[in-house]
C-alpha positions as CSV (number, residue, x, y, z in Angstrom):
1,X,36.1,18.3,8.4
2,X,37.1,14.9,7.0
3,X,36.5,14.4,3.3
4,X,32.6,13.3,2.7
5,X,32.2,9.2,1.3
6,X,29.8,7.5,-0.4
7,X,29.0,3.7,0.8
8,X,26.6,2.1,-2.2
9,X,24.9,-1.6,-1.2
10,X,24.5,-3.4,-4.0
11,X,25.0,-1.1,-6.9
12,X,24.4,-3.8,-9.3
13,X,26.5,-3.1,-13.3
14,X,24.9,0.5,-13.5
15,X,25.9,1.1,-10.2
16,X,29.3,3.8,-11.1
17,X,27.3,5.6,-13.5
18,X,24.0,6.3,-11.6
19,X,26.4,7.5,-8.5
20,X,28.5,9.9,-10.4
21,X,25.9,12.7,-10.4
22,X,26.4,12.4,-6.5
23,X,29.7,13.5,-7.1
24,X,28.9,16.0,-9.9
25,X,25.8,17.1,-9.0
26,X,23.6,18.9,-11.7
27,X,20.4,19.7,-9.6
28,X,20.9,16.1,-8.0
29,X,18.4,14.8,-5.5
30,X,19.9,12.1,-3.3
31,X,17.8,9.6,-2.4
32,X,18.2,6.2,-1.1
33,X,16.8,3.2,1.1
34,X,18.4,0.5,2.7
35,X,18.1,-2.8,1.5
36,X,18.9,-4.5,5.1
37,X,17.9,-4.5,8.5
38,X,20.5,-3.0,11.1
39,X,20.5,-4.3,14.3
40,X,21.1,-2.6,17.8
41,X,23.1,-5.8,19.2
42,X,24.1,-9.1,18.2
43,X,21.9,-10.1,21.3
44,X,19.2,-9.0,19.6
45,X,19.1,-12.6,16.8
46,X,18.3,-15.9,17.9
47,X,21.1,-18.2,18.2
48,X,23.1,-18.7,15.0
49,X,22.6,-22.4,14.9
50,X,18.7,-22.1,14.8
51,X,17.6,-21.6,11.0
52,X,14.1,-20.5,11.6
53,X,12.9,-17.2,10.3
54,X,11.2,-15.7,13.6
55,X,13.3,-12.9,15.3
56,X,15.6,-11.9,12.1
57,X,14.7,-9.6,9.2
58,X,12.4,-6.9,8.5
59,X,9.5,-9.1,8.0
60,X,9.8,-11.3,11.3
61,X,12.0,-9.2,13.4
62,X,9.9,-8.1,16.4
63,X,12.3,-5.6,18.5
64,X,13.5,-2.3,17.9
65,X,16.6,-2.2,15.2
66,X,19.1,0.3,14.9
67,X,18.1,1.1,11.4
68,X,15.0,-1.0,9.9
69,X,14.9,-2.4,6.4
70,X,13.7,0.6,4.1
71,X,15.2,3.5,6.4
72,X,16.2,6.2,4.2
73,X,16.8,10.1,4.8
74,X,15.8,13.1,2.7
75,X,16.7,16.8,2.5
76,X,12.7,17.0,2.9
77,X,9.4,15.8,5.1
78,X,6.2,14.0,4.0
79,X,3.2,13.9,5.5
80,X,0.8,11.1,4.4
81,X,-3.1,11.2,5.0
82,X,-6.5,10.2,3.3
83,X,-5.5,6.5,2.9
84,X,-8.3,4.6,1.2
85,X,-8.5,1.1,0.5
86,X,-11.0,-0.5,-2.4
87,X,-11.4,-4.3,-3.6
88,X,-11.8,-4.2,-7.2
89,X,-12.8,-6.6,-10.3
90,X,-10.0,-6.5,-13.0
91,X,-9.9,-7.6,-16.6
92,X,-10.6,-11.1,-17.5
93,X,-11.6,-12.2,-14.4
94,X,-8.5,-11.3,-12.4
95,X,-9.5,-9.3,-9.2
96,X,-7.6,-6.2,-8.2
97,X,-7.2,-4.2,-4.7
98,X,-6.7,-0.7,-5.0
99,X,-4.6,1.1,-2.8
100,X,-4.9,5.1,-2.6
101,X,-3.2,7.9,-0.2
102,X,-2.0,12.0,-0.6
103,X,1.2,12.7,-0.1
104,X,2.1,16.7,0.9
105,X,5.4,18.0,1.2
106,X,5.5,21.5,3.9
107,X,8.1,22.3,2.7
108,X,8.8,25.7,0.7
109,X,11.3,23.9,-2.3
110,X,10.8,20.9,-4.3
111,X,11.2,17.5,-2.8
112,X,11.4,13.7,-4.3
113,X,10.3,10.7,-2.0
114,X,10.6,7.0,-2.7
115,X,6.8,6.0,-1.5
116,X,6.9,2.3,-0.8
117,X,4.1,0.2,0.0
118,X,4.5,-3.2,2.5
119,X,1.3,-5.4,3.4
120,X,0.8,-6.7,6.7
121,X,-1.2,-9.9,8.1
122,X,-2.5,-9.0,11.4
123,X,-3.7,-11.9,13.4
124,X,-1.9,-14.6,11.1
125,X,-0.1,-17.2,13.0
126,X,3.4,-17.8,11.5
127,X,2.9,-15.0,9.2
128,X,5.5,-12.3,8.8
129,X,4.6,-8.8,10.2
130,X,5.2,-7.7,6.5
131,X,4.9,-8.9,3.4
132,X,8.0,-8.1,0.7
133,X,7.5,-5.0,-1.1
134,X,4.8,-4.7,-2.9
135,X,4.9,-1.8,-4.8
136,X,6.7,1.7,-4.9
137,X,6.4,5.1,-7.0
138,X,8.7,7.7,-7.0
139,X,6.9,11.3,-6.7
140,X,8.3,14.4,-7.0
141,X,6.5,17.5,-5.5
142,X,6.8,21.3,-5.9
143,X,7.0,23.6,-2.8
144,X,4.2,22.8,-0.6
145,X,2.3,20.6,-3.0
146,X,0.5,17.4,-2.4
147,X,-0.8,14.5,-4.9
148,X,-2.7,11.4,-4.8
149,X,-1.0,8.5,-5.2
150,X,-2.7,4.9,-6.1
151,X,-1.6,0.9,-6.2
152,X,-3.0,-1.8,-7.7
153,X,-2.8,-4.8,-6.6
154,X,-3.1,-8.4,-8.5
155,X,-5.1,-10.7,-6.2
156,X,-4.7,-14.7,-6.6
């Protein structure tokens, strides 16, 4: 069996320190997401001389990728349900939108998940399929547990 290896994308200045528990685990929970999209083939991409974003990046790419932006693996599985969206009014006249969902892990051990929120713009011509990452939360669940999480989005 070949030795294991770790490939770190954009680790930043603290990358080595943050990855050291991977090599020297002490109750380490591995968790990660891809910061780029991996296409199945260069045939899926527009010509190099075309500088339009159409057909590029996770925001405008309509074909199935090999691995999409945000893809990641976990040692557990999660189910999402009871999604709810409520417009609201925040302090000082600023509007806020509240999004809630329930996450549950059906496995008989503790699990951690990075809960990511992306927004879509259906029916808007020229708009990206997904807006940039609108929010994320790291959640830790006990065995066969569930919990609600809420995101608050400021509206201009």
